[in-house]
Residue frames as a rotation matrix with the C-alpha (Angstrom) as fourth column:
MET 1
-0.402 -0.124 0.907 21.22
-0.911 -0.043 -0.409 11.28
0.090 -0.991 -0.096 -18.95
LYS 2
-0.430 0.178 -0.885 20.82
-0.063 0.972 0.227 7.65
0.901 0.154 -0.407 -17.89
ARG 3
-0.102 0.483 0.869 18.20
-0.977 -0.211 0.002 6.90
0.185 -0.850 0.494 -15.20
GLU 4
-0.970 -0.105 0.220 17.64
-0.173 0.932 -0.319 3.75
-0.172 -0.348 -0.922 -13.26
LEU 5
-0.540 0.836 -0.092 14.32
0.531 0.424 0.734 1.90
0.653 0.347 -0.673 -13.52
GLN 6
-0.652 0.351 0.672 11.52
-0.509 -0.860 -0.044 4.04
0.562 -0.371 0.739 -12.15
GLY 7
0.001 0.647 0.763 9.76
-0.939 0.263 -0.223 1.12
-0.345 -0.716 0.607 -10.48
HIS 8
-0.957 -0.264 -0.116 8.72
-0.288 0.903 0.319 -2.48
0.020 0.339 -0.941 -10.98
TYR 9
-0.084 0.958 -0.272 5.63
-0.772 0.110 0.626 -4.60
0.630 0.263 0.731 -11.63
VAL 10
-0.884 -0.045 0.465 4.04
-0.352 0.718 -0.600 -7.04
-0.307 -0.695 -0.651 -9.21
THR 11
-0.596 0.721 -0.353 1.21
0.022 0.454 0.891 -9.48
0.803 0.523 -0.287 -9.87
ILE 12
-0.829 0.420 0.369 -1.88
-0.490 -0.229 -0.841 -8.84
-0.269 -0.878 0.396 -7.76
SER 13
-0.709 0.689 -0.150 -5.23
0.487 0.632 0.603 -10.56
0.510 0.354 -0.784 -7.47
THR 14
-0.852 0.518 -0.079 -8.45
-0.285 -0.585 -0.759 -8.69
-0.439 -0.624 0.646 -6.74
VAL 15
0.079 0.994 -0.077 -12.06
-0.790 0.016 -0.613 -9.80
-0.608 0.109 0.787 -7.10
GLY 16
0.467 0.072 0.881 -10.79
0.125 0.981 -0.146 -13.11
-0.875 0.178 0.449 -8.50
GLU 17
0.953 -0.179 0.246 -8.88
0.228 -0.118 -0.967 -11.44
0.202 0.977 -0.071 -11.35
GLU 18
0.223 -0.943 -0.247 -5.11
0.772 0.016 0.635 -11.29
-0.595 -0.332 0.732 -11.68
ALA 19
0.930 -0.016 0.366 -3.43
0.228 -0.756 -0.613 -8.11
0.287 0.654 -0.700 -12.86
ARG 20
-0.075 -0.988 -0.135 0.00
0.950 -0.029 -0.310 -6.51
0.302 -0.152 0.941 -12.90
ALA 21
0.925 0.343 -0.163 0.45
0.379 -0.850 0.366 -3.39
-0.013 -0.400 -0.916 -10.75
PHE 22
0.174 -0.879 0.444 3.26
0.395 -0.351 -0.849 -0.87
0.902 0.323 0.287 -11.15
VAL 23
0.759 -0.071 -0.647 5.09
0.624 -0.204 0.754 -0.04
-0.185 -0.976 -0.110 -7.92
PRO 24
0.763 -0.464 0.450 7.07
-0.030 -0.721 -0.692 3.18
0.645 0.515 -0.564 -8.37
ALA 25
-0.156 -0.903 -0.401 10.57
0.726 0.170 -0.666 3.68
0.670 -0.395 0.629 -6.99
PRO 26
0.252 0.231 -0.940 10.83
0.905 -0.401 0.145 5.78
-0.343 -0.887 -0.310 -3.81
LEU 27
0.630 -0.007 0.777 10.89
0.391 -0.862 -0.324 9.56
0.672 0.507 -0.540 -4.17
PRO 28
0.578 0.102 -0.810 12.80
-0.548 -0.687 -0.477 11.78
-0.605 0.719 -0.341 -4.75
PRO 29
0.967 -0.202 0.157 14.28
0.254 0.668 -0.699 10.35
0.037 0.716 0.697 -7.94
LYS 30
0.296 -0.936 -0.191 18.06
-0.250 -0.269 0.930 10.07
-0.922 -0.227 -0.314 -8.29
PRO 31
-0.845 -0.514 -0.146 19.36
0.533 -0.828 -0.172 11.95
-0.032 -0.223 0.974 -10.17
PRO 32
-0.324 0.751 -0.575 16.90
0.221 -0.531 -0.818 14.80
-0.920 -0.392 0.007 -9.60
ILE 33
0.382 0.571 0.727 14.53
0.867 0.050 -0.495 15.79
-0.319 0.819 -0.477 -12.42
ASP 34
-0.779 -0.606 -0.164 15.99
0.457 -0.726 0.513 18.36
-0.430 0.325 0.842 -14.81
TRP 35
0.210 0.967 -0.148 13.05
0.638 -0.250 -0.728 20.76
-0.741 0.058 -0.669 -15.26
THR 36
-0.866 -0.430 0.257 13.61
0.453 -0.454 0.767 22.06
-0.213 0.780 0.588 -18.78
PRO 37
-0.627 0.671 -0.397 11.05
-0.617 -0.738 -0.273 24.48
-0.476 0.073 0.876 -20.24
GLU 38
-0.421 0.472 -0.775 9.75
-0.648 0.441 0.621 21.72
0.635 0.763 0.120 -22.53
LEU 39
-0.673 0.142 -0.726 9.34
0.455 0.853 -0.256 19.26
0.583 -0.503 -0.639 -19.63
ARG 40
-0.867 0.347 -0.358 7.66
0.155 -0.495 -0.855 21.94
-0.474 -0.797 0.375 -17.51
SER 41
-0.545 0.680 -0.490 5.21
-0.838 -0.460 0.294 22.64
-0.026 0.571 0.821 -20.32
LYS 42
-0.404 0.369 -0.837 4.30
-0.189 0.861 0.471 18.93
0.895 0.349 -0.278 -20.56
PHE 43
-0.817 0.068 -0.573 3.91
0.558 0.342 -0.756 18.78
0.145 -0.937 -0.318 -16.77
ASP 44
-0.790 0.537 -0.295 1.55
-0.341 -0.785 -0.516 21.78
-0.509 -0.307 0.804 -16.84
GLN 45
-0.409 0.647 -0.643 -0.52
-0.778 0.120 0.617 20.15
0.477 0.753 0.454 -19.62
ALA 46
-0.543 0.172 -0.822 -0.82
0.313 0.950 -0.008 16.98
0.779 -0.261 -0.570 -17.50
LEU 47
-0.893 0.211 -0.397 -1.99
0.343 -0.253 -0.905 19.03
-0.292 -0.944 0.153 -14.50
LEU 48
-0.612 0.699 -0.370 -4.66
-0.758 -0.651 0.023 20.70
-0.225 0.295 0.929 -16.60
ALA 49
-0.357 0.462 -0.812 -5.87
-0.435 0.686 0.582 17.32
0.827 0.561 -0.044 -17.89
LEU 50
-0.720 0.069 -0.690 -6.10
0.567 0.632 -0.528 16.00
0.400 -0.772 -0.494 -14.31
GLY 51
-0.865 0.416 -0.281 -8.09
-0.126 -0.721 -0.682 19.08
-0.486 -0.554 0.676 -13.34
ARG 52
-0.432 0.719 -0.545 -10.53
-0.862 -0.151 0.484 18.47
0.265 0.679 0.685 -16.19
LEU 53
-0.436 0.225 -0.871 -10.91
0.075 0.974 0.214 14.81
0.897 0.027 -0.441 -15.17
ASP 54
-0.874 0.085 -0.478 -11.53
0.483 0.063 -0.873 15.84
-0.044 -0.994 -0.096 -11.56
SER 55
-0.732 0.631 -0.257 -14.21
-0.556 -0.771 -0.310 18.34
-0.394 -0.084 0.915 -12.59
ILE 56
-0.340 0.607 -0.719 -15.99
-0.659 0.392 0.642 15.71
0.671 0.692 0.266 -14.72
SER 57
-0.772 -0.022 -0.636 -16.07
0.297 0.872 -0.390 13.33
0.563 -0.489 -0.666 -11.76
THR 58
-0.870 0.494 -0.005 -18.64
-0.251 -0.450 -0.857 15.56
-0.425 -0.744 0.516 -10.04
PHE 59
-0.183 0.830 -0.526 -21.19
-0.982 -0.131 0.135 14.47
0.043 0.542 0.839 -12.70
LEU 60
-0.518 -0.089 -0.851 -20.71
-0.294 0.952 0.080 10.73
0.803 0.292 -0.520 -12.06
PRO 61
0.558 0.796 0.234 -23.17
-0.536 0.130 0.834 8.84
0.633 -0.591 0.500 -9.86
ASP 62
0.938 -0.287 0.196 -20.48
0.020 0.609 0.793 6.42
-0.347 -0.740 0.577 -8.55
ILE 63
0.529 -0.800 -0.283 -16.83
-0.848 -0.479 -0.228 7.44
0.047 0.360 -0.932 -8.92
SER 64
-0.115 -0.628 0.769 -15.50
-0.613 0.654 0.443 4.08
-0.781 -0.421 -0.461 -7.73
LEU 65
0.513 0.352 0.783 -17.09
0.366 0.736 -0.570 2.26
-0.776 0.579 0.249 -10.70
PHE 66
0.977 -0.180 -0.114 -15.54
-0.196 -0.555 -0.809 4.79
0.082 0.812 -0.577 -13.09
LEU 67
0.215 -0.959 0.184 -12.09
-0.965 -0.181 0.189 4.34
-0.149 -0.218 -0.965 -11.56
TYR 68
0.067 -0.153 0.986 -12.38
-0.234 0.958 0.165 0.54
-0.970 -0.241 0.029 -11.50
MET 69
0.902 0.318 0.293 -13.12
0.208 0.275 -0.939 0.55
-0.379 0.907 0.181 -15.24
TYR 70
0.753 -0.651 -0.101 -9.85
-0.520 -0.493 -0.698 2.37
0.404 0.578 -0.709 -16.01
VAL 71
0.013 -0.745 0.667 -7.74
-0.899 0.283 0.334 0.43
-0.437 -0.604 -0.667 -13.50
ARG 72
0.321 0.180 0.930 -8.96
0.039 0.978 -0.203 -2.82
-0.946 0.101 0.307 -15.01
LYS 73
0.997 0.059 0.043 -8.40
0.049 -0.095 -0.994 -1.56
-0.054 0.994 -0.098 -18.57
GLU 74
0.455 -0.891 0.011 -4.81
-0.842 -0.433 -0.322 -0.57
0.291 0.137 -0.947 -17.81
ALA 75
0.018 -0.448 0.894 -4.07
-0.719 0.615 0.323 -3.74
-0.695 -0.649 -0.311 -15.89
PHE 76
0.419 0.218 0.881 -5.08
0.288 0.889 -0.357 -5.89
-0.861 0.403 0.310 -18.85
ALA 77
0.867 -0.155 -0.474 -3.18
-0.477 -0.536 -0.697 -3.81
-0.146 0.830 -0.539 -21.39
PHE 78
-0.142 -0.985 0.101 -0.09
-0.917 0.170 0.361 -5.95
-0.372 -0.042 -0.927 -20.75
């Protein structure tokens, strides 16, 4: 199955630093997602990982600093 691009990158500037941000394509995707058992299993694993990350965030003194660290790390990975 051939899909179109799922979004595009734009250059942004925040706090004096330039970074590239991914802007996803509008939802729902065309063609629709084919939910195979293997894909559904991966999706469920991702949801569990997000739940674990959310539960850990309750132990952080300042969540915004934690998020900024990962946003900055990903933005400079390119």
